[in-house]
ZAKE-491559 format. One record per residue: x, z, y of N, C-alpha, C in turn; residue in three letters. Coordinates in Angstrom, 1 decimal. Layout:
REC      n.x      n.z      n.y     ca.x     ca.z     ca.y      c.x      c.z      c.y   mimi
REC        X        Z        Y        X        Z        Y        X        Z        Y    Ala
...
//
This chain:
REC      n.x      n.z      n.y     ca.x     ca.z     ca.y      c.x      c.z      c.y   mimi
REC     11.2    -15.8     15.5     10.8    -14.4     15.6      9.4    -14.2     15.1    Met
REC      9.1    -13.0     14.7      7.8    -12.6     14.1      6.8    -12.3     15.2    Ala
REC      6.5    -13.3     16.1      5.6    -13.1     17.2      4.7    -14.3     17.3    Val
REC      3.5    -14.1     17.8      2.6    -15.2     18.0      1.7    -14.9     19.2    Ser
REC      1.8    -15.7     20.2      1.0    -15.5     21.4      1.3    -14.1     22.0    Asn
REC      2.6    -13.8     22.0      2.9    -12.5     22.6      2.6    -11.3     21.7    Gly
REC      2.1    -11.5     20.5      1.7    -10.4     19.7      2.6    -10.4     18.4    Gln
REC      3.0     -9.2     18.0      3.7     -9.1     16.7      2.7     -9.2     15.6    Val
REC      2.9    -10.0     14.6      2.0    -10.2     13.5      2.1     -9.1     12.5    Leu
REC      0.9     -8.6     12.2      0.9     -7.6     11.1     -0.5     -7.6     10.5    Tyr
REC     -0.5     -7.1      9.2     -1.8     -7.1      8.5     -1.9     -6.0      7.5    Gly
REC     -3.1     -5.5      7.3     -3.3     -4.4      6.3     -2.4     -3.2      6.6    Thr
REC     -2.2     -3.0      7.9     -1.4     -1.8      8.3      0.1     -2.1      8.3    Gly
REC      0.6     -3.1      7.7      2.0     -3.4      7.6      2.4     -4.6      8.5    Leu
REC      3.4     -4.4      9.3      3.8     -5.6     10.1      4.3     -6.7      9.2    Ile
REC      3.8     -7.9      9.5      4.0     -9.0      8.5      4.3    -10.3      9.2    Arg
REC      5.4    -11.0      8.8      5.7    -12.3      9.3      4.7    -13.3      8.6    Val
REC      4.2    -14.2      9.4      3.2    -15.2      8.9      3.9    -16.0      7.8    Arg
REC      3.3    -16.0      6.6      3.8    -16.7      5.5      4.8    -15.9      4.6    Gly
REC      5.2    -14.7      5.1      6.1    -13.9      4.4      5.5    -13.3      3.1    Phe
REC      6.1    -13.5      2.0      5.7    -12.9      0.8      4.3    -13.4      0.2    Gly
REC      3.9    -14.5      0.7      2.6    -15.0      0.2      2.8    -15.7     -1.2    Gln
REC      1.7    -15.6     -2.0      1.7    -16.3     -3.3      0.6    -17.2     -3.4    Thr
REC      0.7    -18.2     -4.3     -0.4    -19.1     -4.4     -1.6    -18.4     -5.0    Ser
REC     -2.8    -18.9     -4.6     -4.0    -18.3     -5.2     -4.2    -18.5     -6.7    Gly
REC     -3.7    -19.6     -7.2     -3.8    -19.9     -8.6     -3.0    -18.9     -9.4    Ser
REC     -1.8    -18.6     -8.9     -0.9    -17.7     -9.6     -1.5    -16.3     -9.5    Arg
REC     -2.0    -15.8     -8.4     -2.6    -14.5     -8.3     -3.8    -14.4     -9.2    Arg
REC     -4.7    -15.4     -9.3     -5.8    -15.3    -10.2     -5.3    -15.3    -11.6    Ile
REC     -4.3    -16.0    -12.0     -3.8    -16.0    -13.3     -3.3    -14.6    -13.7    Ser
REC     -2.6    -14.0    -12.8     -2.1    -12.6    -13.1     -3.2    -11.6    -13.3    Leu
REC     -4.2    -11.7    -12.4     -5.4    -10.8    -12.5     -6.1    -11.0    -13.8    Gln
REC     -6.3    -12.3    -14.2     -7.0    -12.5    -15.5     -6.2    -12.1    -16.7    Met
REC     -4.9    -12.2    -16.6     -4.0    -11.7    -17.7     -4.1    -10.2    -17.9    Arg
REC     -4.1     -9.5    -16.7     -4.3     -8.0    -16.8     -5.6     -7.6    -17.4    Lys
REC     -6.7     -8.3    -17.0     -8.0     -8.0    -17.5     -8.1     -8.3    -19.0    Arg
REC     -7.5     -9.4    -19.4     -7.5     -9.7    -20.8     -6.8     -8.7    -21.6    Leu
REC     -5.7     -8.2    -21.1     -4.9     -7.1    -21.7     -5.8     -5.9    -21.9    Met
REC     -6.6     -5.6    -20.9     -7.5     -4.4    -21.0     -8.5     -4.7    -22.1    Val
REC     -9.1     -5.9    -22.2    -10.0     -6.2    -23.2     -9.4     -6.0    -24.6    Val
REC     -8.2     -6.5    -24.8     -7.5     -6.4    -26.1     -7.3     -4.9    -26.4    Val
REC     -6.9     -4.1    -25.4     -6.7     -2.7    -25.6     -8.0     -2.0    -26.0    Ala
REC     -9.1     -2.4    -25.4    -10.4     -1.8    -25.7    -10.8     -2.2    -27.1    Phe
REC    -10.6     -3.4    -27.5    -11.0     -3.8    -28.9    -10.2     -3.1    -29.9    Ile
REC     -8.9     -2.9    -29.6     -8.0     -2.1    -30.5     -8.5     -0.7    -30.6    Thr
REC     -8.9     -0.1    -29.5     -9.4      1.2    -29.4    -10.6      1.4    -30.3    Leu
REC    -11.6      0.4    -30.2    -12.8      0.5    -31.0    -12.5      0.4    -32.5    Leu
REC    -11.5     -0.5    -32.8    -11.2     -0.6    -34.2    -10.6      0.7    -34.8    Ala
REC    -10.0      1.5    -33.9     -9.4      2.7    -34.4    -10.3      3.9    -34.5    Ser
REC    -11.5      3.8    -33.8    -12.5      4.9    -33.7    -13.4      4.8    -34.9    Val
REC    -13.6      5.9    -35.7    -14.5      5.9    -36.8    -15.9      5.5    -36.4    Pro
REC    -16.6      4.8    -37.3    -17.9      4.3    -37.0    -18.9      5.3    -36.5    Ala
REC    -18.7      6.6    -37.0    -19.7      7.6    -36.6    -19.4      8.2    -35.2    Trp
REC    -18.2      7.9    -34.7    -17.8      8.6    -33.5    -18.5      7.9    -32.3    Ala
REC    -18.8      8.7    -31.3    -19.5      8.2    -30.0    -18.3      7.7    -29.1    Glu
REC    -18.5      6.5    -28.6    -17.5      5.9    -27.6    -18.1      6.1    -26.2    Val
REC    -17.5      6.9    -25.4    -17.9      7.2    -24.1    -16.9      6.7    -23.1    Lys
REC    -17.4      5.8    -22.2    -16.5      5.1    -21.3    -16.9      5.4    -19.8    Leu
REC    -15.9      5.3    -19.0    -16.1      5.4    -17.5    -15.1      4.6    -16.8    Ala
REC    -15.3      4.4    -15.5    -14.3      3.7    -14.7    -14.2      4.4    -13.3    Phe
REC    -13.1      4.2    -12.7    -12.8      4.8    -11.4    -12.3      3.7    -10.4    Val
REC    -12.9      3.7     -9.3    -12.3      2.8     -8.2    -11.2      3.6     -7.5    Asp
REC    -10.0      3.4     -7.9     -8.9      4.2     -7.4     -8.7      3.9     -5.9    Val
REC     -8.8      2.7     -5.5     -8.6      2.3     -4.1     -9.7      3.0     -3.2    Gln
REC    -10.9      3.0     -3.7    -12.0      3.7     -2.9    -11.7      5.2     -2.8    Arg
REC    -11.3      5.8     -4.0    -11.0      7.2     -4.0     -9.8      7.5     -3.0    Ala
REC     -8.8      6.7     -2.9     -7.7      6.9     -2.0     -8.3      6.8     -0.5    Val
REC     -9.2      5.9     -0.3     -9.7      5.7      1.1    -10.6      6.8      1.5    Asn
REC    -11.4      7.4      0.6    -12.5      8.3      0.9    -12.2      9.8      0.7    Glu
REC    -11.1     10.1     -0.1    -10.8     11.5     -0.3    -10.2     12.1      1.0    Cys
REC    -10.3     13.4      1.2     -9.8     14.0      2.4     -8.3     13.7      2.7    Asn
REC     -7.5     13.8      1.6     -6.1     13.6      1.7     -5.8     12.1      2.1    Ala
REC     -6.6     11.2      1.6     -6.4      9.8      1.9     -6.8      9.5      3.4    Gly
REC     -7.8     10.1      3.9     -8.2      9.9      5.3     -7.1     10.4      6.2    Lys
REC     -6.6     11.6      5.9     -5.5     12.1      6.7     -4.3     11.3      6.7    Lys
REC     -3.9     10.8      5.5     -2.7      9.9      5.3     -2.9      8.6      6.0    Ala
REC     -4.1      8.0      6.0     -4.4      6.8      6.7     -4.2      6.9      8.2    Lys
REC     -4.7      8.1      8.7     -4.6      8.3     10.2     -3.1      8.5     10.6    Ala
REC     -2.4      9.2      9.7     -0.9      9.3     10.0     -0.2      8.0     10.0    Glu
REC     -0.6      7.2      9.0      0.1      5.9      8.8     -0.3      5.0     10.0    Phe
REC     -1.5      5.0     10.4     -2.0      4.1     11.5     -1.3      4.4     12.8    Arg
REC     -1.1      5.7     13.0     -0.3      6.2     14.2      1.1      5.6     14.2    Thr
REC      1.7      5.7     13.0      3.1      5.2     12.9      3.2      3.7     13.1    Lys
REC      2.2      2.9     12.5      2.1      1.5     12.7      2.0      1.1     14.2    Val
REC      1.1      1.8     14.9      0.9      1.5     16.3      2.1      1.8     17.1    Gln
REC      2.8      2.8     16.8      4.1      3.1     17.5      5.1      2.0     17.3    Ala
REC      5.2      1.6     16.1      6.2      0.5     15.8      5.8     -0.8     16.5    Val
REC      4.5     -1.1     16.4      4.0     -2.3     17.0      4.3     -2.3     18.5    Gln
REC      4.0     -1.2     19.2      4.2     -1.1     20.6      5.7     -1.3     21.0    Ser
REC      6.6     -0.7     20.2      8.0     -0.9     20.4      8.4     -2.3     20.3    Lys
REC      8.0     -3.0     19.2      8.4     -4.4     19.0      7.8     -5.3     20.0    Leu
REC      6.6     -5.1     20.4      6.0     -5.9     21.5      6.8     -5.8     22.8    Val
REC      7.2     -4.6     23.1      8.0     -4.4     24.3      9.3     -5.2     24.2    Ala
REC     10.0     -5.1     23.1     11.2     -5.8     22.9     11.0     -7.3     22.9    Glu
REC      9.9     -7.8     22.4      9.7     -9.2     22.4      9.4     -9.7     23.8    Gln
REC      8.8     -8.9     24.6      8.6     -9.3     26.0      9.9     -9.4     26.8    Arg
REC     10.9     -8.5     26.5     12.2     -8.6     27.1     12.9     -9.9     26.7    Gln
REC     12.8    -10.2     25.4     13.4    -11.5     24.9     12.8    -12.7     25.6    Ile
REC     11.4    -12.7     25.7     10.8    -13.8     26.3     11.2    -14.0     27.8    Gln
REC     11.4    -12.8     28.5     11.8    -12.9     29.9     13.2    -13.5     30.0    Ala
REC     14.1    -13.2     29.1     15.4    -13.8     29.1     15.4    -15.2     28.8    Leu
REC     14.5    -15.6     27.9     14.4    -17.0     27.5     13.9    -17.8     28.7    Lys
REC     12.9    -17.3     29.4     12.3    -17.9     30.6     13.3    -18.1     31.7    Thr
REC     14.1    -17.0     31.9     15.2    -17.1     32.9     16.2    -18.2     32.6    Glu
REC     16.6    -18.3     31.3     17.5    -19.3     30.9     17.0    -20.7     31.1    Leu
REC     15.7    -20.9     30.8     15.1    -22.2     30.9     14.9    -22.6     32.4    Glu
REC     14.6    -21.6     33.2     14.3    -22.0     34.6     15.5    -21.9     35.6    Gln
REC     16.4    -21.0     35.3     17.5    -20.8     36.2     18.9    -21.1     35.6    Lys
REC     18.9    -21.4     34.3     20.2    -21.6     33.6     21.1    -22.7     34.2    Gly
REC     20.5    -23.8     34.5     21.2    -24.9     35.0     21.8    -24.7     36.4    Met
REC     21.2    -23.7     37.2     21.7    -23.4     38.5     22.8    -22.3     38.5    Leu
REC     23.0    -21.7     37.4     24.0    -20.7     37.3     25.4    -21.2     37.1    Met
REC     26.4    -20.4     37.4     27.8    -20.7     37.1     27.9    -20.6     35.6    Lys
REC     28.8    -21.4     35.0     29.0    -21.5     33.5     29.2    -20.1     32.9    Pro
REC     30.0    -19.2     33.5     30.2    -17.9     32.9     28.9    -17.0     33.0    Asp
REC     28.2    -17.2     34.1     26.9    -16.4     34.2     25.9    -16.9     33.2    Gln
REC     25.8    -18.2     33.0     24.9    -18.8     32.0     25.3    -18.4     30.6    Arg
REC     26.6    -18.3     30.4     27.0    -18.0     29.0     26.7    -16.5     28.7    Gln
REC     26.9    -15.6     29.7     26.6    -14.2     29.6     25.1    -14.0     29.3    Asn
REC     24.3    -14.7     30.0     22.9    -14.6     29.8     22.5    -15.1     28.4    Leu
REC     23.1    -16.2     28.0     22.8    -16.8     26.7     23.3    -15.8     25.6    Gln
REC     24.4    -15.2     25.8     24.9    -14.2     24.8     23.9    -13.0     24.7    Asp
REC     23.4    -12.6     25.9     22.5    -11.4     25.9     21.2    -11.8     25.2    Glu
REC     20.7    -13.0     25.4     19.5    -13.5     24.7     19.7    -13.5     23.2    Tyr
REC     20.8    -14.1     22.8     21.0    -14.3     21.3     21.2    -12.9     20.7    Val
REC     21.9    -12.0     21.4     22.0    -10.6     20.8     20.7     -9.9     20.7    Gly
REC     19.9    -10.0     21.7     18.6     -9.4     21.6     17.7     -9.9     20.5    Lys
REC     17.7    -11.3     20.3     17.0    -11.9     19.2     17.5    -11.4     17.9    Val
REC     18.8    -11.3     17.7     19.4    -10.8     16.5     19.0     -9.4     16.2    Arg
REC     19.0     -8.5     17.3     18.7     -7.1     17.1     17.2     -7.0     16.8    Asp
REC     16.4     -7.8     17.4     14.9     -7.8     17.2     14.6     -8.1     15.7    Phe
REC     15.2     -9.1     15.2     15.0     -9.5     13.8     15.4     -8.4     12.9    Arg
REC     16.6     -7.8     13.2     17.0     -6.7     12.3     16.1     -5.5     12.4    Arg
REC     15.7     -5.2     13.6     14.8     -4.0     13.8     13.4     -4.3     13.1    Gln
REC     13.0     -5.5     13.2     11.7     -5.9     12.6     11.8     -5.7     11.1    Tyr
REC     12.8     -6.1     10.5     13.0     -6.0      9.0     13.1     -4.5      8.6    Ala
REC     13.9     -3.7      9.4     14.0     -2.3      9.1     12.7     -1.6      9.2    Asp
REC     11.9     -1.9     10.3     10.6     -1.2     10.5      9.7     -1.6      9.4    Asp
REC      9.6     -2.8      9.0      8.7     -3.3      8.0      9.1     -2.6      6.6    Arg
REC     10.4     -2.5      6.4     10.8     -1.8      5.1     10.4     -0.3      5.2    Glu
REC     10.6      0.3      6.3     10.3      1.7      6.5      8.8      2.0      6.3    Glu
REC      7.9      1.1      6.9      6.5      1.2      6.8      6.0      1.1      5.3    Leu
REC      6.6      0.1      4.6      6.3     -0.1      3.2      6.7      1.1      2.4    Ala
REC      7.9      1.7      2.7      8.3      2.9      2.0      7.3      4.1      2.2    Arg
REC      6.9      4.2      3.5      6.0      5.3      3.9      4.7      5.1      3.2    Lys
REC      4.2      3.9      3.2      2.9      3.6      2.5      3.0      3.9      1.0    Asp
REC      4.1      3.5      0.3      4.2      3.8     -1.1      4.3      5.3     -1.3    Asn
REC      5.0      6.0     -0.4      5.2      7.5     -0.6      3.9      8.2     -0.5    Glu
REC      3.1      7.9      0.6      1.8      8.6      0.8      0.8      8.2     -0.2    Leu
REC      0.7      7.0     -0.6     -0.2      6.5     -1.6      0.1      7.1     -3.0    Thr
REC      1.4      7.1     -3.3      1.9      7.6     -4.6      1.5      9.1     -4.8    Gly
REC      1.6      9.9     -3.8      1.3     11.3     -3.9     -0.2     11.5     -4.2    Arg
REC     -1.0     10.7     -3.5     -2.5     10.9     -3.6     -2.9     10.4     -5.0    Ile
REC     -2.4      9.2     -5.4     -2.8      8.6     -6.7     -2.3      9.5     -7.8    Val
REC     -1.1     10.1     -7.7     -0.7     11.1     -8.7     -1.7     12.2     -8.9    His
REC     -2.2     12.7     -7.8     -3.2     13.8     -7.9     -4.5     13.3     -8.5    Asp
REC     -4.9     12.1     -8.1     -6.2     11.5     -8.6     -6.1     11.4    -10.1    Leu
REC     -4.9     11.0    -10.6     -4.7     10.8    -12.0     -4.9     12.1    -12.8    Ala
REC     -4.4     13.2    -12.2     -4.6     14.5    -12.8     -6.1     14.9    -12.9    Gln
REC     -6.8     14.6    -11.8     -8.2     14.9    -11.7     -9.0     14.1    -12.7    Ile
REC     -8.7     12.8    -12.8     -9.3     11.9    -13.8     -9.1     12.4    -15.2    Ile
REC     -7.9     12.8    -15.5     -7.6     13.3    -16.9     -8.4     14.6    -17.2    Gln
REC     -8.5     15.5    -16.2     -9.2     16.7    -16.4    -10.7     16.4    -16.6    Gln
REC    -11.3     15.5    -15.8    -12.7     15.2    -16.0    -12.9     14.5    -17.4    Ile
REC    -12.0     13.6    -17.7    -12.2     12.9    -19.0    -12.1     13.8    -20.2    Ala
REC    -11.2     14.7    -20.2    -11.1     15.7    -21.3    -12.3     16.7    -21.3    Gln
REC    -12.7     17.1    -20.1    -13.8     18.1    -20.1    -15.1     17.5    -20.5    Arg
REC    -15.3     16.2    -20.1    -16.6     15.6    -20.4    -16.6     14.6    -21.6    Gln
REC    -15.4     14.6    -22.3    -15.4     13.9    -23.6    -15.3     12.4    -23.5    Gly
REC    -14.7     11.8    -22.5    -14.6     10.4    -22.4    -13.6      9.8    -23.4    Tyr
REC    -13.9      8.7    -24.0    -13.0      8.1    -24.9    -11.9      7.4    -24.1    Thr
REC    -12.3      6.7    -23.0    -11.4      6.0    -22.2    -12.0      5.9    -20.8    Met
REC    -11.1      6.0    -19.8    -11.5      5.8    -18.4    -10.6      4.6    -17.8    Val
REC    -11.3      3.6    -17.4    -10.7      2.4    -16.8    -10.5      2.5    -15.3    Phe
REC     -9.6      1.7    -14.8     -9.5      1.5    -13.4    -10.4      0.3    -13.0    Glu
REC    -11.1      0.4    -12.0    -12.1     -0.7    -11.7    -11.4     -2.1    -11.5    Lys
REC    -10.2     -2.1    -10.9     -9.5     -3.4    -10.8     -9.1     -4.0    -12.0    Gly
REC     -9.2     -3.3    -13.2     -8.8     -3.9    -14.4     -9.9     -4.3    -15.3    Ser
REC    -11.2     -4.2    -14.9    -12.3     -4.6    -15.7    -13.1     -5.7    -15.0    Ile
REC    -13.8     -6.5    -15.7    -14.6     -7.6    -15.2    -15.9     -7.1    -14.6    Leu
REC    -16.5     -6.1    -15.3    -17.8     -5.6    -14.8    -18.0     -4.2    -15.5    Trp
REC    -18.7     -3.3    -14.8    -19.1     -2.1    -15.4    -20.4     -1.6    -14.8    Gly
REC    -21.2     -1.0    -15.6    -22.5     -0.5    -15.2    -22.3      0.6    -14.1    Ala
REC    -23.0      0.6    -13.0    -22.9      1.7    -12.0    -22.9      3.1    -12.6    Pro
REC    -23.7      3.2    -13.7    -23.9      4.6    -14.3    -22.6      5.2    -14.9    Gly
REC    -21.6      4.3    -15.1    -20.4      4.9    -15.7    -19.2      4.9    -14.7    Ile
REC    -19.6      4.7    -13.4    -18.6      4.9    -12.3    -18.6      6.3    -11.9    Asp
REC    -17.4      7.0    -12.1    -17.2      8.4    -11.8    -16.4      8.6    -10.6    Ile
REC    -16.2      7.6     -9.7    -15.4      7.7     -8.6    -15.8      8.8     -7.6    Thr
REC    -17.1      8.9     -7.3    -17.6     10.0     -6.5    -17.3     11.4     -7.0    Asp
REC    -17.4     11.5     -8.3    -17.1     12.8     -9.0    -15.6     13.1     -8.8    Gln
REC    -14.8     12.1     -9.0    -13.3     12.3     -8.8    -13.0     12.7     -7.4    Val
REC    -13.6     12.1     -6.4    -13.3     12.4     -5.0    -13.7     13.8     -4.7    Ile
REC    -14.9     14.2     -5.2    -15.4     15.5     -4.9    -14.5     16.6     -5.6    Lys
REC    -14.1     16.3     -6.8    -13.2     17.3     -7.5    -11.9     17.4     -6.8    Ala
REC    -11.3     16.3     -6.4    -10.0     16.4     -5.7    -10.1     17.1     -4.3    Tyr
REC    -11.2     16.8     -3.6    -11.4     17.5     -2.3    -11.5     19.0     -2.5    Asn
REC    -12.0     19.4     -3.6    -12.2     20.8     -3.9    -10.9     21.6     -4.2    Ala
REC     -9.9     20.9     -4.5     -8.6     21.5     -4.8     -7.9     22.0     -3.6    Thr
REC     -8.0     21.4     -2.5     -7.4     21.8     -1.2     -5.8     21.9     -1.4    His
REC     -5.2     21.0     -2.2     -3.8     21.1     -2.4     -3.1     20.1     -1.5    Val
REC     -1.8     20.4     -1.3     -0.9     19.4     -0.6     -0.8     18.2     -1.5    Gln
REC     -1.0     17.0     -1.0     -0.9     15.8     -1.9      0.4     15.7     -2.6    Pro
REC      0.3     15.4     -3.9      1.5     15.2     -4.7      1.9     16.4     -5.5    Gly
REC      1.1     17.5     -5.5      1.5     18.7     -6.1      0.6     19.1     -7.3    Thr
REC     -0.4     18.4     -7.7     -1.2     18.7     -8.8     -0.4     18.4    -10.1    Leu
REC     -0.7     19.1    -11.2     -0.1     18.8    -12.5      1.2     19.5    -12.7    Gly
REC      1.7     19.3    -13.9      3.0     19.9    -14.3      4.2     19.0    -14.4    Asn
REC      4.0     17.8    -13.8      5.1     16.8    -13.9      6.3     17.3    -13.2    Asn
REC      7.5     16.9    -13.6      8.8     17.3    -12.9      8.8     17.0    -11.5    Pro
REC      9.4     17.8    -10.7      9.4     17.6     -9.2     10.5     16.7     -8.8    Lys
REC     10.3     15.9     -7.8     11.3     15.0     -7.2     12.2     15.8     -6.3    Thr
REC     13.2     15.2     -5.7     14.1     15.8     -4.7     13.3     16.3     -3.5    Ala
REC     12.2     15.6     -3.2     11.4     16.1     -2.0     10.5     17.2     -2.3    Ser
REC     10.4     17.6     -3.6      9.6     18.7     -3.9      8.2     18.4     -4.4    Gly
REC      7.9     17.1     -4.5      6.6     16.6     -5.0      6.7     16.2     -6.4    Phe
REC      5.6     16.3     -7.1      5.6     15.9     -8.6      5.8     14.4     -8.7    Ala
REC      6.6     14.1     -9.7      6.8     12.6    -10.0      5.5     12.1    -10.6    Ser
REC      5.2     10.8    -10.3      3.9     10.3    -10.8      3.9     10.2    -12.3    Pro
REC      2.7     10.4    -12.9      2.5     10.2    -14.3      2.5      8.7    -14.5    Ser
REC      2.5      8.2    -15.8      2.5      6.8    -16.1      1.3      6.1    -15.5    Ser
REC      0.1      6.8    -15.6     -1.1      6.2    -15.0     -1.0      6.2    -13.5    Phe
REC     -0.5      7.3    -12.9     -0.4      7.4    -11.5      0.5      6.4    -10.9    Gly
REC      1.7      6.1    -11.5      2.6      5.2    -11.0      2.0      3.8    -11.1    Ala
REC      1.3      3.4    -12.1      0.7      2.1    -12.3     -0.4      1.9    -11.2    Ala
REC     -1.2      2.9    -11.1     -2.3      2.8    -10.1     -1.8      2.8     -8.7    Ala
REC     -0.7      3.5     -8.4     -0.2      3.5     -7.1      0.3      2.1     -6.7    Ala
REC      0.8      1.4     -7.6      1.3      0.0     -7.3      0.2     -0.9     -6.9    Arg
REC     -1.0     -0.6     -7.3     -2.2     -1.4     -7.0     -3.0     -0.9     -5.9    Arg
REC     -2.7      0.2     -5.3     -3.4      0.9     -4.3     -2.6      1.0     -3.0    Ser
REC     -3.2      1.3     -1.9     -2.5      1.5     -0.6     -3.3      2.1      0.4    Thr
REC     -2.7      3.0      1.2     -3.5      3.6      2.3     -3.6      2.7      3.5    Ile
REC     -2.9      1.6      3.4     -3.0      0.7      4.6     -4.2     -0.3      4.6    Ser
REC     -5.0     -0.2      3.5     -6.2     -1.0      3.4     -7.4     -0.4      4.2    Lys
//
């Protein structure tokens, strides 16, 4: 079961089984370096295509910080945290029931009649099975909710970034997670947050992208990619 010392294990806002979905550090570092090298190659290609007389103006945005600090992100994080706490409380209560049955079996099972012991054993096994299924369902639902809320906000941030870049004449705007280093002077994250807060729109409604069945705009290519690297659960 996904419990430890009477507590349901969870991290970064999502309920999590210890060891579940973990990757080796070397593989993670390799993937990160590969992504950053791809950015370097793209940048070199861009410079090669820009006329020598043209000014190259660059900026970067910390999308995760923008998600955390914008008004929509703060509201979404509070909503998500409330949902996580409710799920955790429910699972902890169910785990205590299972532990009580286990204790009763261990302490009194040998004194029971065979049919009584079998009934108690069947009840215990059934509750463990239901707990594991409920755990998996809740974890999947929380992940879906995280992706949904994050995706709406990042979609809007992408629209704001594009507007700022076009208005201020940036050649390229990078995501902070994709670069090795950037001078603080080209970080426009605060500007993006301020501009997004000023829109006062419902998350996921900026831009002219086609609407999904839920009525929200589908992510742009930038928004979809950045959403996969960001989360309101951090």
